[in-house]
N, C-alpha and C positions, 0 to 999 in steps of 0.2 A: 679129755680131748674130744670125746664123743659121747653118745648115749650109752656107753658101756657101763656106766655107773661110777660111784665114787672110788672104788678100788682101782679101776682102770684109769680114771682121771689122775689119781695120785701116782700111779706107776708111770704115766706118761708125762708127769711134771718132771722133765729131765733134769739131771744133776751133772754138774761139771766133773765130779769125781768119776762118774761112770763114763762120761765122754773121754776123759783123759786116759782112763785105762784102755779103752778100745782104740783111741788114737795112737797110743804108744805101740800097740800090737800091730797096727796096720801102717802107720804113717812114719814113725820115727820122728825126724825133724821136718818132714815135708808138710805142706798144707793140702787140704782136700782138692783144691784146684790142680795140684800137680799130678793127681792120679788119673789113670785111664778109666774108662767107663766100668770095666769089670771090677777093678779094685775099689772104685768109688762106691759101687753098689754094695760090695762086701762091707765097706766101712759103715755105711748107713744102716745096713742090716745088723751089724754087730752092736752098734750104738743102741738100737732099739731093743735088741735081745738082752743086752746087759742091764738096761734100765727096767725091763719087764721082770727081771729076776729079783728086784729089790722090793720084797713084799711086806716086810715087817714095818709097821708105822713108826716105831721108834728109830729104826735104822734110817728110814726116809727122813725123819726129822733131824737126825744127827748129820746126815749128808747135807740137808738144807742149811743147817747151822754152820757147817764148814765153809759154805760159800755165801752166807747170808749178807755179808757186807756188800756184795755186788748188787744186792736187790733191796737194801734198806734205803728207800727213796723218800722217806717221810719229810725230809727238808725241802724237797722240790715244791715250788708253788702249785703245780698241777695236782699234787697230793695233799696240799694244805686245805684247811677249812676256810671258806670264804667269810670275811668279817661281817657281811650283811645278811647271811642266811642261817645264822645259828638257831633261829626259831622256825625254819622252813617246814619241819614236820608238823608243828602246831598250826602254822598258817594253812597248810594244805587241808587240814581238817576243819578249821574254824574261820578262816578268812581268805577264801580263794581270790577275791578281787585284789587284796593286798599282795598275795603270793604271786599272782600273774604280773602285777605291776613291777614287782621286784625282779622277776625273771626277765621281763622285757628290758628293764633298765640295764641289767648285766649283759644281755645279748647286744644291746645297742652299744655299750662300751666295747664289747668285743669287735664289732664292726668298725668302730672308730679306730681301734688299734690297727686294723688292716689298712685303713685309709692312710694312717700315718706312715705306713711302710711302702708308700707308693714307689719310691726309688728302687727298693728291692724287688717289688712286683714287676716293675718295668724291666729290670735286668733279667728276670726270669722269662718275661714275655719275649724279650729280644732273643734269648737262647732258644726258646721253644720255636719261634717262627723262623729263625735262621735255620734251624734243623728241618722244619717242615718245608721251607722254601727250597732246600736242597734235595727234596724228595725222600728224606729220611723220616724216622718215626720217633715219637715221644712216648716213653714208658713211664707210667706213674704207679708207684708201689707203696703199699702201706700194710698195716696189721690191725685187725679188729676194726674199730670205727674209722681209722685212717685208710684201711684197705677198702672199706665200703665206699668211702668218698672217692677213692681212686677209680673204682668201678663206675660210680655215678658220673664222674667226669668223662669217662669213655662213652657212657650211654648218651650224655648230652652232646658230645662231639658227633656221634653217629646220628643223633636226631637231627643235627644241623647239616651233616655231610653224609647223606645216605650212601652206603657202600664203601665208605672210606675206612681203611685199616691204619690210618696214619697215627692214631692215638690208641695206645694199649694200656688199660688199667688192669692191674693184677694185685693180688693180696696174699698174705701168708696163709697157706692152706688151700689155695686155689679158689675157684668160684663157689665151691660148696660152702666156704666160710662166710659167704654173704648171708646164708640162712641158718647156719649151724656153727655156733661159736667154737673155735678150735684154739683156745687161749694158750695151751701148753706149747703149741707150735712156735710161739713167739720167743721162747727161751733159747732158740737155736739159731745163731748167726749163720751156721753152715747150711741150714735149710733155705734161708733167704738167698744165700749165694747160689745155691743149686737152682732155685727158681729162676734167677737171672740167667744162668747158663743155659737153661732149657727153654727160655722165653723167645729166643730168636733175636735177642739184643745184639747189636753190632757196634763197633767202635765209633761210627759216625752218627749213631743215634743219641738221643738225650735221655738220661735216666733221672727221674725226680723221686727221691725218697721222702715219704711223709710219716712223721712220728710225733704224736702230740707231746709226749714227754721228752723227746730227744734221746731216749735211752733204750728203745725197744731193740733187743738183740737181733731179731730176724731182719728188721729194716736196716740196721747198721751193717749186718753181714751182706745184705744185698747191695747197699750203697758202696761199701768197700770193694765188693766184687766188680761193680760197674766202674769204680775209680781206677781199677787195674788196667782198664783198656780205654777209658774216656774221661770226661770231666763232668761228673753228675752234680745235681743240685740236691740239697738236704734242707727240708723244712721242718721246723720244730717250735715248741711253745714254752720253753723254760729259759731263764736267763743263763748266759754263758758261765757266769761265776758259780751258779748253783750246780751246773753240769760238770764243772771242773773236777768235782769230787767223784764223778762216775767215770772210771777208767775208759770204758768202751766209748762213752760219749765224747770225752776229751780227745780221744784218738781221732775221731771224725772232725771235731772242731779245729784241731791242729793240723789237719791234712791239707796242704796247699792245693791239692788236686781236686778238692771238693768245694764247690760254691755253697754258701750257706744263706738261709733267710730265716732270721729269728722273728717269730710271731708271738712273743710273750703277751698273754692276755690275762695273767693273774690266776687265782684259784677258780675252780669250777663252782657252780651253784651248789652241787652235791659233791663233796670232797672226793677227788680222785676219779670222778665220772667224766672222763675226757671225751666221751661221746657227745658232750654238750658244747661248751664254748670253744675248746681247743680244736675239735674236728670242724666246727663251723669256720673258724679262722683259716685253717689249712685249706678247706674246700674253696672258700672265697678267694684266697690269695692265688692258689693254683688255677682256679677257674677264671679269675679276672685276667690272669696272664695268658691263659690258653685262648680265651675269646676276645682279648683286648677290649675289655669293658671297664668302665669306671664304677666302683662299688657304691658311690654316693647315692644313687637312686634307691638301692635296697635299704640303706640306713634311713633315708628320709621316709620311705614307705613304712618301715617297721615303727619308726618313731611316731608316725601319725596314727597307726593302727590301734584300735581298741581291741585288745585280746580278750576282753570279757566275754565275747561270744563262746569261748571255750568252756566256760563254767558248767553249763548243763551237760556237755559231753563228758567232762571229767567226773562229775557227780554220777552220771548214768553208768559209765563204764565201770567205775569203782563199785557201784551198787550191784551191777551184774555179777562181778566176780565174788562179791560178798555173799550173794545168793547161791554160789556154786554153779553159775551158768557161764557161757562162753561167748566170745566175739569173733566174727569173721570180717576182717577188713576187705572191702571189695573195691576194685578200681580197674580201669583199662589203661590208665595214663601214668599213674604215679607209683607203680609197683616197686621200683628200686629205692625210691625215697621212703616209702612206708617201711620197707625192710631195714633201712638204716636205723630206724628207731625200734621196731618191734623185735628184731633179732637180738639187739643189745639188752633187752629186758631180762632175758634168761640169766646171763652171768651177773648182771648188776643186782638183780633182786632175787636170785635163787629160785627162778620159775622153771617149770618144764619147758624145754625147747620145742620147736616145731616137730610134730610127730612125723614119722617116716612110714610109708605104707608097707615097707619091707619088714617092719618089726611086728612079730605076732602078738606081743604083749604091750603094744604101744599105748602110751598114755596121752590124752589130748593136752595140747598146750592151751593156756588161757585164750590166746588169740592166734589167728592163722590168716593167710593171705589168699584171696581169690582174684585171679586175673579174668575178668568177666567175659572177655572176647576170645579167650584161648580155648580151643577145642580139646586139648589134651596137655599132659604135663610137659612134653617137649616144646609145644607151641608156647606155653606159659613162660618157660625159661627164655625162649627167643624174644618174647615180648618184654621181659624184664631187662634183658641185657642188650637187645638189638643185635645179637650174634649168637652162635652156638656156645654153650658153656665149655670152659676149659678146666679140666680137673687134673689132679696129681695121681698118676698111676704108679706110685712108688711101692715096690713090693713090701717094704717094711712097714708101710702105713695102711695098705689096703686092708679093709674096705673103707676106712674112715673118710678120706677126702676124694675117693674115686668116683668115676662116672656111674657105676652101678648104684652106689649109695645115693648119688645126686638124683637119679631117676625116681627114687622113692618119695621125693618131695613133689607132690602134684599140686601146683598152685593154679590149675586151670579152673574153668567153670564147674568142673566135676568136684572141686574141693568141698562145695556145700554139701553134696550128697555123701561124700566120704566122711566128712566130719559128723554129719547127723547120724550116720550108721554107727560110728564109734561112740557117740554120745548117748545113743538110745533115746530115751524120753526126755533127756535134759535139753533145755532150750539153748540155741545159739542165736545171737543177735547180729544182724548185718550192719556194719559201720561203713557206709558208702563215702568214699573220698574221690571226687571226680572233677575233671575239667569240663564244664558245660558252657560253651560260648566263651565269653570273656571272664567267666567266674570260676574260682576254685570253690567247690561246694562240698559240704559235709552233711550227712544225715545219719542219725542213730535213733531208732525208734521214732518218737514224735518230735525230736529235736532236729532243726534244720538251720544252717547258716551258710553264708557265702562271702567270699572276698573277691573284689574285682582286681584281677591280676594281669589284664591284657597289656598294661604299660610296662610290665617287667620283662627283662631278658629271661629266657628259659632257665639260665643258671640261677638267677635271683628268685624266680618262681619256685624252683625246687628247694633252694636254701630256705626260703620263707616257710615252706611246708615242713622242712626238717626241723626248724626252730619251734614251730607251733606244736609239732608232734612231741618234741623233746619236753616242752613245757607241760603238755597234756599228760604224758606218761609219768614224768617226775612227780607231778602233783597227785595223780590218781594212785600211784604207789605209796605216796605219803599217807593218803587217806586209808590205805590198807595196812599201814604200820610197817612197811618194808624198809624204812630207815628211821633212825633216831636223830633229832636235831638236823644236822646236815651231813651225817656220817652213814656210809654204805654198810650198815650192820648186817645186811643180808647178802653181802658180796660172796660169790662163789670162788674160793681160792684155788683156781685151776692152773695157775702158773706161779713162778717164783715171786714176781712182783706182788701178786694178789695174796700169796701166803703172808708176805711181810705186812701187807695192808691189814689183813685179818688179825695178825698178832698185835699190831699197833692199836687197832680198835678195841681188842680185848683188854689190853693194858690200860687204855684210856677209861673204859667203862668201869674196870675194877678200881682204878685210882680215884675215880669220882666218888666211890663209896669207901675210900680210905683203905683199900686192899692193895698191897704191893706184891707183885709176883714177877719173877725174872723173865726176861725175853725168852730164855732157853726153855723154862718150864712151860710157858704159854705155847711155844712151838711144839713141844712134845704132845701137849693136850690137843692142840689143833689137828695134828696129824692123826691122832686117835679118833677124833670126831669125824674127820674126813672119811675114815674107814667105816665108821659106824652109821653115819647119818644118810638119809635119802637126799637126792639132789635138791629137793625143794625145802630143806630145813636150813636154819641159820647156823652155820659153823661158829660164827662170832658169838651169838647169844647162848648157844649150847655150851661153848667152851667157858664163857663167863659163869654160867650156872654151875658147871662142874668144879671150877676153881673156887667159887664162893662156898661150895659145900665141902671142900676138901680140908 
C-alpha cells in the first residue's frame, strides 16, 4: 500500500476472512454505517490490526484462495488481450511508427464508443447541471486511474470557474493517491463508504462513481453508500452480462436507485491496463457531461494528428533509463495530467514510485515531476489541484495517506535540486511539457515538437495529452522489456485483482512452454515471491522461473 516494502504490501492486501472476523466482533448483523464514530474507529482499527498479524506467505495465499473467486476477473474484456496488439512488445522495439499507428487507431475507436453513448452522456449532463443549478455539488469518485481522472475533472472545473467548490473530485486513498499508488485500498468497500461519509456529501448532491472494470470494491462501496441517501450515477467499461458473474457488480447493476452508464470499449492495448482506453472513455464521458461539450472535435483532431513526432521522445527516454539515468518532467500547466500517466508506471511496470523526502533511505524513481513556477512543495500541490490537498487522517492507516506523508512529495521548482542531490553524479534529463501560446510543446534534450491545440476545449486538450503520454510510456516500457506480447508481466500484485492477474499470467507463460501447474500452487509461489523480492522485480517472471525449476 505504500513504500513500506513487499511485506507491508502483502499484509495490507486485505482479506475477507480477516474482515469478517473483526466485523463479527464489533458489528454482529449491523453495517459500518450503523455505528457511531467511536465504534466505527474501533472497527477500522481492528480490521487493520487483524490483517497486519497475517505474516506467513502461505497463510496469506490460503486466505486469498478462499476468496479468490471474487477476484478471478480474467473473463472480463478489460482484463482480456486485445486481438490487435499481440506483437506490441516487438513493435515497440522494432517498428515504432506501426506501434503508434495501432495505438492511435485503438484510441480513436474508444472515442467513437463514447460518441455512440450520447444519450447516456446527455442524461448524466442533465443530472449534473440540475444539481448545480440548485446550488448543490457534484462529487466524482474513482480508484487508481479513475480516481486520478476524477481529480482531473475537478481541476478542469476550477480552471474554468475560479473559486468554485461546486465540483469535488476524490479518490480511494485521498489526494496522496494521485502520486503514490495505494492499490490495496481498493479491496475495501467500507473504505469507499467511509470516504463518502467524510466528504461532506449531502442527499441533494450528485455522486458519480467511476470504475473502469465495473468491479472495484471501494468504488462500489462508495456508490452504494451514496445510494442510501440519494440517486448516484455509476460509470463502467465492461458489458453487463460479463459483470453478472461478479456479485458485487451485479448488486449495483440491479439496484434501481443507481443510474448506470456503460462505456464498454473492449480490451486495453496492454491487457488489464485500464489506465489506457477505459479511463479515457470515463473521463471523456463524465467531462463532456460536466462541461456540456460534444466530443466530436477531439476524435477528429486525434484522427488527423500524426503521432510520429513521439518517436524520438520514446527512443530517448528509453535510452536514458537503459543508461541508468533519470528524467524530470517539468511543467507549469499540465501537472495533474502528467501525473495521471507517470504515477501509474510504478504499479504497472514494477518501478520505484516517486521518492518522498521523509524517507532517509529513499530511492529515486525513474521520473519525477517539477512544477516550474511553484516556490515550495505546498505551492506545487496547490498548482496541481487548484486547491489545498485533502488527505485521510485515519489512525489505522497513518502515516500512509496522511498530510504529513503528502508533504514529503515536493514537486516545486526545488525538485531539480533535491533529485540531483539524491542522484549524486548521475545525470537527470529535463522533459519539458508546456503550453506556449497556442501550442502544446515538448522538449527532451535536442528533441522538440509541438501541437497546435488552441482549437480544443481544455478538457480535450488534457485528454489529448493523456493519450499521447499513455502511448509514449507504454512503448518506452516495451523497449525496456517491461511486458511481453501485450501482457503486463511486470505488474505489481498489490491488491486482490492484481494477484489474480499475476497468477493468470504465470499460468499462461508456463502453459506456452507445455508446463501445467494448478492455480493454487501458482498462488502459493506468488505470495512467497512477494515476500522475497524487491518492489522493482517481476513477481510474474520470477514465479515462472521458480516453477520451471521445481
